[in-house]
N, C-alpha and C positions, 0 to 999 in steps of 0.2 A: 322743717327750717335748714336755709342754708346753710353751709357752715365754710368759712374762709381761715383755709388754712395757715398758720406762720409761718411754713414752710415746707417744700415739696421737693427734697431733693432726688427723688426716682424718676421727676418728670422730664430733666435733660436727657437720661436714659432714652424712654418712649421717644423723646424729640429727635435726637441724632443716632439711635438703635441701629442702623446700619454702616455707619461710620466708627461708631464705636465696635460695633462686632466685629469689622474690618480688621481694627486695628488690634482686637483681642487673639484673632486667627493669625495675625502676621509676626504677634509675638509668641505666641504659641508653636507654631510651626517654625521659629527660626532656632527656640529653644536658649535663648539669650535674654535671661530674666534680672541680672545685674548688672549694671551699667551698658555698653555698646551702643547701636547706633541709635537705637530709641528716645535714650538717655540724652546722646550727644544733640540731636537734632531739637527734640524740645528744649533745651538748654539754649540754641542758640534764638530758636524763636523767643524763647519768652526773653532773654536777654535784646535782642532787635524790637519786641514789644514796648519792652520798657525806656529804650532808648540808651541802654548803659552795653558793655563791650563785654562783661561776662556773668554767666548766670552759673551756679553751682547748684546739684538739685541735693536735697538731704532728708533727713527722714520726717519730719515733722517741723511744724511753725516754730517750736520751742528752741528745738536745736538750730533753727535758724537765727536766734537771737544768740543764742549762746556761743555759738562757733566762730563768729566776725569777732566779737568781744575778746575772746580767747586768741584768734587770734592776732589783733592788735595790741595782745599781751598785758589785757586787765587783769588782775589777778587780787590776791591777799594784799588787803590793807588800801584798795583802792575803793572809790567813789563814784558812782553813776546816775546822774540826775534824771529821775522817771518822772512820770506824770503820776499823782494821788489815782487821780481815775483812770483806770483802765484795766483789762483784765489780768488776772497776777500772774500768768505767764511772761510778764513784762519782768514785773520784780523777780521772779524767779528766775530768771534766764540770767541777770545781775548776780543772784545768791550762788547759783550755779558754776559761775566763772570764778566765785572767789570771793567777789565785791561786794559791796554795801551799796543797797538802792537810798538814794536820796530822793522824796518824793516833794513834787513841785505841785498846789492845789490848782485845779480847775479852773479856765475860764467862764463865768456861767452862762455866757453866751453860745460859745460852740463848745464846751464841756471839755475842749481838750486842754491841752495844758497850757497854763496862763504863762505866756511868754516874758510879759514883765515882771514875774517874778524868780526867774529862772538864773539869774546874773548873781542875785543876792544866795542863791544855794550852792555856787560856785565855791571850793576849796581848796588848799594846795593837793589835798586826796584825789581832787576830782580827774577822772582821764575820759570820759566821755560822756555824751549827752543824748538820750535815746526817747525822741518823741514819739507819739505814738498817732496815727494818722488813725482815729477812734471814729467807729462806726461807719468808716467810708469817707470819711472828711478830712481832706490833707490838711496839717499844720502848716502854716505858713514857714518858712524854712530859711528864706532868704536872711532875716539878719538873723538867726541861729547859726547860720554860715560862718557870719562875719565874728559872731560872739567865740565859737568855738574856735575859729583861725588864732583869733586874739590871745585865747588863753591856751592854746596849742592842745585843745580837745578832737575826740573822733567825735563826729555823727552819726549816729548808727540809726536809721529809721525801722519802727516796728510799723511792719506795711500789711502786717496781715490781714487786716481788712478793708484794702482801700487797693486791690487791683485796677489800673485803670485810672484811679484819681491823679489829679493834676493840681499843681500849682505855677501859675502860668502856661507857657507851652511846653513845660515837665512835668514828664509822669513821677508819679513818687516810684520812688527805688532810685531814682538820679539826684535826690537832692540833699545827698549827704557822702557821706565817704560809704557808706553800705548801707543796705537794706534788707530786715529778712520779711518774707513770706510764709504764708501759710497755706496749705491746699487741703485742709481739713474739707469734707464734702459739701457745709453748710455757705463755705465760701464764696464770694461772687466767682473766683475760679475755684472749684474744688475737685477733688478727683474723687475714686470709687474709694476711697480706703485713705488713710494720713499719708502727707506728705508736706515737701517745703522747699524753698530754695533761697539762696541767697546773691542779692544782685549787687554789683559794682563796676567801677572803672579800672580799679587799681588791680594791676596783675598779681601782685607778689599777696595782696589780700585772698584773692580768688586761689591761688595757687596755697595756702597756707590754709585754708577753707576744707578745702577737697584734701589735703594731707591729714587734718586732724579726725574728719569725718570717716578716712579709710584707716583707721587705728593708728593713725600717726605714721604713715607709709608713702610716700611716691612709688616706691620700685618695692614688688611684693616682700615680706620679710625683713624688711630694712626700715626698720620703727624708730624714725627721729624724734620723734615725741610720744607723749602719752595722751594718744588722741582717742577715738572711741568710734564704734560702729551707727554712721550716719547719712545714708546713702537713699536716694529716690528711686525705686527700683521699674524697672522698663516697661515692666504694665502700666502703670500710674503714668509713666511719662508720655506712652503712647493715647492714653486716654486724655491726657490734658493737653496734646497737641491737637488732640479734634476739638475741644471745647474751647480753647485759645481763640481759634477762627471766630466765635462767637462772644464771648465777652464784651468788645463795645455795643453789640445789638441788646446783650442781656443788661448791660450797663444804661442804655437808653431807658429801656423800659423802667428799670427802678426811677431814673430820673425822672419820668413822666409820672410813676405812683407817687412819689415825694412831692411832685408839682401840685397834684390833683389834693393830696392831703394838706401843703400847706397854704392853698387857697380855699379850700374848705373848713378848714379849719383855724383860719387865722383871725376871724372875730370873736373866738371863744376865751373870755378874759382870763377864763379858769383854769385853762391850760399854758404851759410853756412848751414852745416849739423847738423842734432844732434848727441849727442856722449853718451854713457854710460861711467859713472865713471869706471876705471880699478877695478875687484875684485867684481862688482854686476853685476846681469843679469838683464836687463831690460826688461818690459812684452807691451813697447809700445802701452799704451793707446792711445797715439797721436804719432803721427811722423811729428814735424815741423820743417820746414824749413825757411830758411832768406834769403829776397831776398831785396835789397834798392828798386825796383821798385815794390813793394809788392800787391797794387792794381792791376797797369796793368798786371801784371803775372796771379792775378787770374780772371781778365776779360777773359783775351785770353783762359786759362785753362777752364773756364767755356763753353767760344764758342766750345771749342773742345770736349764737355762732360766729362771733368772731374770735380766733385764737390769738392771743399773743405771749410776751413771754419778757423774763428781766435781764438785763443787763445794765448793771450788774448790782444786786442788793446789797451784797455785803462788802465796803470798802477794804481793801487791801492791807490798809494799817488797822483793822479792827479782827481779822482774821486771824486763824490759831498761828499758822506760819510768819506774822511779821508784828502781830500786836505788843510782843513783850520788846520790841525793838525800836516802834513808833511811836511817839506819843498819841492819845486816843484822841484827843481834842483839836489837832494842828491843822484840819482839813475842813473847814467847814462847808465849804461848796462842796465837794466831793462827798460828804457825808449828807448834805441837801439833796445831790442828784441821786444817791443811792436808797433813799427814802421814797422818792416820788416818780423814778422814771420807770416806763412801761413803753416795750418794744411792739408797735403794730405790725403787721404782718408786711412785707415790700418782698420782690422778685418778679423774675420771669416768669412763673407759674400763675402770675394775679395781670388781669386785664384791667386796663383803665378804667373802664366802666367797673371792676369790680372795687376799685379803690373808692371810686365815686361813692358807691352805697356804703362801703366800710367808713369812709368820713361822716358820710350821714348819719350812721348809727353810733359812733365815737360822740359825735357832737350831741345829739338826741340824748344819749345815756351821761353825758356827762351835765346836762340841764336839767336831769333827772335829779341827780345827785344833792 
């Protein structure tokens, strides 16, 4: 029986082996493993790719959200508006900055934050709004920029899953005051280890993020702030620079696979399919369908060789980390998504023909339930 893997992060190494091996040898021979020219080059390349002025490499995607909040002065007693439906890192970033995450329920169509509910969540303590381009589907940020400006708030994008996504003619990362990206290996642009980056057009913000990630120092031993250690290492930067040249082609492959899924599964009334908001271009980090008998569907697909995953089955407001601070029944759309979500295989390791075969198996299996 043929098996369709959900994810294959090793495949990019075999595809780009010669270029990645050359990058490895270059870094090892130079003996410069923290900072230096490899990091400088990648930061410049990724900023240019996003259409931003500055990129600061950091240790991971969580730090890429914590550090801009801290740099903007968000801290104890403050509130940050976040989606209820998101990976817990979004909420953790706010908590680690010392502030309180204020969730807004999901839009049932896009599964992203419900834009119509955000203004009602703003209070005198609100300092920022952090939309998440969940599953690689960009949030429409035009109205959010105006709303944030009207209330004197910062708009910080959680772009961890959306490298290359677009709203209109602008890439994510340039839709707010700053954006945090993750380079976790499974991302559309993933390292061979952990890593992240903050992207912004604000020189003061970029400087503050770099300082906070370097023990609070701009000059060695001159610690102006109680910072930490969060730096993208040179080897990962060199690998990412190689992979950055291929991300648009990989994203096009994801989009082609998503198009097959959307076309082949559109007539199945028992499935709820994902959608990108009008005016946006999704890069399909994940392709998340919904079915009321999700667990049974997942088991039957596994028996037929289709690997799936769950993103995310436990809502943050029901997790041990946040259940005590948020009402358990306040986010019904998010609860419904968490109970029914199922991620199908997607990525450049699959062909369009694979996607067509997977879609056929999914359709048949759903009809049998």
